N, C-alpha and C positions, 0 to 999 in steps of 0.2 A: 215704667212699671212693668214688671213681669206678669204675663197672663198665664195662669195655671189652668189648663183645661181638664187635666186628669191627675189624680193622686193615687199612687199605689203604696200600700203599706205591707211590707213583707216582713214577717216575724219568723225567724228561724225557730224550729220546734225543739232544738237541742236544749236539754237542761243539764248543767254541769254541777257536780258536787265537789265541794272542798272538804277540809277537815271538819268544819262546823257550819258552813254557810252554803245555802243554795240560792241561786238567783233565778227567778222565773220572770219571763217577759210578760208585760201587760199591755194595756191599751196604748195606741199611738194616735195622737191628735194633731191636726194642723189648723192653725189659726191664721187667717189671711189679714195682714195689716192693710189698712186703707191707703197707705202711702206706697212705699217701694220695697217692702220686705215681707217675707213669709216667716212666721214663727212656728218651727217644727217642735212640737212637744211630745214627750214620751214618758211613760211611767214604768217603773220596774219594781217588782215585789221581791223582797228578800226574806228567806226563811232560815231560822236557826235550827239546824238539824242535830245539834248536840244536846246533851243532858244538862247543860249549865246555862244560866242566863248570860247574855253577852251584851257588851257595849260596842256597837258597830259604827265605824267611821267610813267615810267615802272620800276618795280623791280623784281628781281628773288627772290621769296619768299621761295622757297623750292628746294633744290638740295642735294640729299643724294645717290649718285650712288654706286652700289655694284659691278656690272660686265658688264651691258649692255653698259655703257659709263663711261668714266673716267674724262672728263672735257668738257668745252664748253664755248661759248661766245654768246652774243646777240648784235644786232644793233638797235638803235632807233634814237636819235639825233646824236649819235656817236656809235662806236663799243666798247664794254666793255668785257674784258677778264674774266677768271674764278674767279679772286680775287676781282671783283667789282660786287655787286649785285643790285645797284640802279643807274639809269641814273642820271647824273649830270644835264643835260639839259632836255628840254621838246620839244615836237612837238606840234605846234599850229594847232588846228583843228577848223575851223569855224563852226558855227551852221549848223547842217544838213549835213555836209560834211564828207568824209571818207579819211583816210590816210593809205597807205600800207607800211609805212616806216619800220615796225618791221620785223626783221628776227632773228631767233634763230638757233644755231648750236650746236651739240654735237658730240664728237669724240668717236667712238666705237672701242675699241682696239681688237686685235686678241685674240680669246678665243674659246675653244671647248665647253664651257658651253652654255646652253640655259637659258636665264634669262630676267627679266623685271625690268626696273628702271623708275622713274618718276621725272619730274621737273615741277615747277609751276612759272608762270609769272603773275604779277598783274599790270593792267593798272589803273591809278587813276588820278583824277582831282587835279591839283596842288593847288587849293584853298580849296579843301575839300577832304582829303585822304580817307574818308569813302565812297566817290562816286567812286566806283571801280568795276572792274570785274576780275575774275581769270580765267586763262587758264592752264589746266594741259596738259602736253605733256608726253605721255607714249612711251617708247622705248623698243622694244623686240629685242633681238639679239641672234644669234646662229651660228653654223658653216655653215649652209646652207641657212639661211633666216634672213632677217632683216625687222622689221616692225616698223612703227611710227604712232602714233595716236594722234590727237589733240582733246581734250575734253573741251567744255565750260560748266561747271557745276555750279549749284546753291549751291551745298553742297558737302562736301568731309570729310571723316573720315579716320584718319591714326594715328599711324601705325596699321596694321591689318595683322597678329596677334598683340595683344597688351599685354603689360606687366603690368605697373602700372598706366599709364596715356595715354589718347588718345587726339588727337587734332581734333576738329570738326569745319570745316570752312563753314560758311553760308553767303549769300549775304544780308539776312534780318533777323530780330528777329524771333525766332521760339522755338521749343522744341524738345529735344532728348529723346526718350523712348527706354529702353533696356529690353528685355524679356528673360527669361531662356527657356530651352528646353521644359518645360511644359506649356509655354505660360503665365507664371506669370510675372507681371511687377516687375523688380528688381531695376530699377534706372530711375529717371526722372530728366532732367536738362534743365533749361531755357537757350537759346542761344541768344547772341547778334551778330550783324553784325560783321564779321571778324573771327578771329580764337579763339576758346574757348577751354580751357584745362578742361578735364573731368577725374576725378580720377576713376580708375577701380581696384585699389589694393584690395578693399573690396569684389570683386567678385571672386568666386572660378574658378579654371581652367575649361575651357570647351567652348562649342559653344553656342552663344547667337544670338538673332535676334534684330536688331535695326531699328528704323524708325524715320525720321525727319519730324515733322509736319504731322504725319499720312500718310506719303507717302509710297513708296514701302519698304517692309521689306527686309533687307539685313543681311548677316551673319557677325558676329563679333566673333573672336576667342580670348580668354583670356588665356595667358600662362605665369605664373609668373616665 
């Protein structure tokens, strides 16, 4: 059984707006199971910023656990287990109103390793799936500490380190630029709202810098 002596809950203060939806982080709760797992629970509030009533769905768009957690479930209009990624029903949110019906949970098994995993949820307008926002949930686990962080991001690049292809998720159209260690531009790619596949098989192994729409430069590792 893993012993957790300290729990840190880090909630990013960023609030991101979409066409009609706004996601606001809420409480994070940890429940310790008496057997061998910890149940990390978190709640997210969703606001309809448009002038029309919306039917909002949610889907689990990314879940690739390695060791920080091994399964999970989420609740929206109903509670869905690890084998279901898209809500069958919706939650109605009137214009200008908020709903805090969403809760997500991941089970963190007993392990002596210290590691980090992520999962992603997308809230979207039932009449227009491109009208959406993504929430990344990062779980850090170890023998003496457990941490959970909610991040509402306008962009995301993964996996990193990369092998042959990377996925770049953006909320609006933009451009990805990748530079080598000498500062030379080696790849430029136009991005559409949603998830974009970008080939990096033609790049040599090494460390690169990337920027989306001229924003902050971040490190990208390519390892074939």
